[in-house]
Each structure stands twice: as structure tokens, then as C-alpha cells.
N, C-alpha and C positions, 0 to 999 in steps of 0.2 A: 513598796520598794521595787524598783525596776532592777532587772538583771542585765548583764552584758554578756559577752562571749565567755564561755567556759572552756578552759583548757586543762587537760590532765597532765600530771607530771609524775614521772617515776622517781621515787626516792630510794635511798639505800634501805636494805633490810626488807624489801618487798612492800614498802609503804607507798601508797598512791595518794596523791593530793589533788582534789578537784578544785580548781581556782574559781572562786565566785566572789562577787562584791562583798565587802565586809559588812556584816550585820551585827548589831549589838542586841543580843538576846539574853534576857534575864541577867544583865550586867556583865556579860562576857562576849567578846567578839567571836563570831563564827564566820570567818572568811573562807574556810575550806571544808569540804567534805573529805575526811581522811579515810583511806582504805587500808586494811591490814590483812595479810595472808597468814592468819593464825587463828587459834581458837579464842573466842571471847572469854572463855571460862578460865583462862590463865590470868586474865585481868580482873574479871568480875566473879562474884559468888552469888548465885540465885538465892533469894530469900523466900519468895513465893511467886506463884503464877496466878493471874486472874484475867477476867474478861473486862477489858477497859478499852472500848472502841476497837475490839478485836483482842485476840489472845496475846498477852504480854507478860514477860518475866520481869519482876522488880528485883534488881540486883544491887549489891554493894561493891564498890571498888575495893579490891583486896588491900591496896596500899593506903587508902583513905576510907575506912569503913563507914564513916558518916556521910559519905557522898553516894547518893542513890541515883540509879539510872533505870530507865525502862528499855527493855530489849525486845525487839520484834523480829521473829524468825521467818524467813522465806526460803522455799526450796529453790535450788539452782535454776530450774526451768522457768520460774517467774521472777527471778532476781534481776535479770537484765532490764526488764521494764521498770521495776521499782527503783533500780539504781538511776536510771534516766530521770525518773520523776523526782527523786530526792536530790539529785544533782542540780536540776534546773528550777524546781519549785522551792525557792528559799525566801520565806516571808515569815514575819513574826507571828502571824495569825493562821499559819498552816503548819501542820506537823513537820518539824524541822530536825533532820538527822544530824547528829554530831559527828558520827563516824560509823564505819561498817567493818565487819570481820568476815572474810571469805574463808570458810573452813569446811572441808569434806563436801557433803552434798547440800549444804545450806549456806545462806548469807544472813548475817545477824546485823541489824541496824540499831544503833544506840541513840536514845533520846533523853531529854530531861524528864524527870518524873513528875507528871501532871496527874494527880491521884483521883480526880473526879471527872464526871461528865455532866452536862446539863440534865441528863436523865436523873442523876442523883438529886439535882436541885428540884426538879419536878416532883420527885418522890418524897421529898422532905416536907415537914409541916410549915416551912417558912414560905411566905408569899413575898416575892421581891417587890421593891418599890420602883418608881420611875427610873431613878438613877441606875439601879441594878439591871432592870430590863434593857437598858441602853447598851449592855454588853453586845447586843445585836450589831452595834456599830463595828465591832471587831470581826464578827462573822462576815459582815458585808465586805469588809476590807479584804479578808482572806478569799472570799468568793470572787471578788473583782480581780484579784491577782491570778487566781486559777484560770479564769476566763482569758486573761491577758496572755497566759502561757499556753492557751489552746485547749483547756480542759473544762469539762462539765462534771459536777458531782451529782449523779442522778438519784442518790438515795440519802441525801443529807437529812439527818434527824438529830434530836437531842443526844442520842447515844453516840454520835460521832463528833460532838463538840467537847473537847477536853478543857478542864478548868484546873489551873494550878493554884497552889496555896498563896502565891503572891498576886493572884488576880489575872494571870496569863490565860488567854483564850486561844485555842488552836483547833482548826478543822482537821480531823483525822479521817481514816478510811480512804487514803489515796489509792489503794489497790483497786478500788471500784471506780475511780475517776476515768472517764472516757474522753477520747479526742473529740473536741467540740464539733458536732455535725450540723448544728443549726445556729442561726444568729439570735433566735428567740431566747429571752431570759425568763419565760413564763414559769418553767419548772423550778428554777432557783428562787424566784420571787415567792411562789406558793410555799416552798419549803421554809423560807424565812418567816412568812406569815404564820405558818403552823407552829414554828418554834416560839414565836412571839406570843401567840394565844396560850400555849402551854405554860410559858413563864408567868403569864398574867393570871390564869385561873386553873391551871393544872389539868385541864381536859379540853377536848374539842367537841363541837356539836356533831352528832351522827350524820347530819345532812351536809356537812362540810362548810356551812356558813361561818362567817368570821364574827359572829356575835359574841359580845362579852356580857355575861349575866349580872355580875356584881357591879353595878354602876355607882354604888356607894364607895367602893374601893377604887374603881377606875372610872372617873367622870369623863365625859366626852371631851373635856378640856385638858385631860392629862396628856403628857407627851407620848406615852406608850400607846394610848388610844388613837391619838392623831397619826402616829406612825403606822399603826395597823390599817387605818383607813387609806393611808397613802399607798399601801401595797395593792389596792384595787385599781389605781390609776397609773402607777409607775410603769414605764416601758423597759427599764433596765436596772440591773443591780447598781450600776454607777449612779443612777438618778436617786435611788434610795439612799445610797451611801452619802451623797452630797447633802441630801435633806437631813439625815440624822446627824451629820457633822455640824450642821448649823444649829440644831435644836437640842441635842443630847450630848453631854460631855462627861462621862462617868470617871471620877477619880479611881485609879487602880486600887487604892486602899479599900474602897467600898466593896469591890469584887473580892478582895482578900478576906474581908469580914464575912461575906456571904459563904465563901469557900470553907472558912473555919467552922461556921455553924453546920453546914451540910456534912462536913467530915465526921462529926460526932453522931450524926443521925442516919448516915448512909449505910446501906447493906449491899453487898456484892458477892458474887461467887468467886471462890479462890481455892487453890490447892497449895499445901505447905509440904516442903520436903525437909524432914528432920536431918 
């Protein structure tokens, strides 16, 4: 999804509205990044804090307790850079902020609650099928958009790919994204290949080769295997994206089923405040 010019508007009550193209995300339009000069804890109540593509507080809306949000906190000195990123990088497959709260020495960004990462998928007993591995298509779409916005994601791993219960896939870890300094797509392609291998067999070879051991499960004719081979010859993320769009089309409901299974088998670190 392409973006156009972004303009900020001052609204009454200290509210700021960043004007961006309207995006339909998880059934709701997100046309604006809303800013509020107040504490987020007047609106939300923290339930627990965990490590989910970075430290995040899972909170309930005080007026609608069944509505959960993920809140990520940044110190003021790093918030300006993050605000610019969340204002301009608005794509359904990249971590998408709903609003932010500027309060005291921190800025709090509010996101939809995506409770899993692909690391949880790798750590589960479940081996994805061709259609489920094709969630790579969504990662490629997000990476392509990041590059179009002038950014590289230099440390993309399964830990930074969020998975929602409805099958939503989003790239997180934007604080580590750097201004693109090279036209080469090699690093991104290798990261995607690594994620694909882990999804297929849950481990990588120590020597870094892209071999798949279980050919009974993944025949050389399988779409996932063919895609993995394609990463050796592709020169760009867009080339890989176009290839996978032609060959793999995962229904979102399939990824939702995968998320549901992983949720009951996942383990993560957390802290709970009574």
C-alpha cells in the first residue's frame, strides 16, 4: 500500500492527528495516527508485561475491558525517530500503531494485540504445510514496503514476525530499522530464506546451506521447496514477492488455525502485576 503526503493537525484537547491514507486493518480503518498529551494508564490498565518482539505491556481498555491492546514504551530521546517511522510506515504487514501517548519522560505507542511470533511456531510441535509456509508472502510484502520507504531491517528473524489470532502477520522491531544505505537486497533475501527453512524443518544447517533433510515431508516439487530454491537466484525482494504471489495464496483462515494451535503450546517470559 503506497502512502502519500502526511500532514499533522492540531486538534482540541492536545490531540494530534497524523493524516495518512486510509488503511483497513483487522476490519477497522486506520486513516490517522492519533497523538494524545496524557497518560495512557488513564485509558488502559496493564494486565501483564512480556517479551514479544521486544518488551510490551498487554493492557485492557478501561471502558471496554474485553478490548486488548499492546503498548510499547520509548524514552523521549528515542521517540522522535520512532514517531517518524510509525507515521510514515503504515502497511498491514508492518507493525502499525493506532495511537500514541506523550506523557512525562516517555512516549507510549498503542497497537493491536498480536500474541505470537513465528519463533513460537518454530518452537511448537506443529510442522506447517505448504499453504502455511506461504505466510512468507506477507513478510515479503512488508519488507518491500519498508524498502520503498527507505529502510532496511538488518536483524529480521522469526522473533520479529508477529502472528495474530486472525492470521495477521506483521514485521516488528522497527526501532532497529536503518535508513537504506545500499541497493542490495542480499541481506533481506537471506533472512527470508532462513525463516523459510526454520518454518519447514525447525532448524538450520550449521554451515549455512539451504538444504532440507526431510524430503518425504518436503518433496522437491513442493511450493515451499521451490520458493527456497528461488532465494538463491532472486536479485530483489520484489522479485521473490511476485514469484510467491503467482504460486502461493494462503487463505487467512489457515494461518488463524495455525495460530490457535501454537497459542496452547507456546511458552514465553512474562511478568504479572497483581
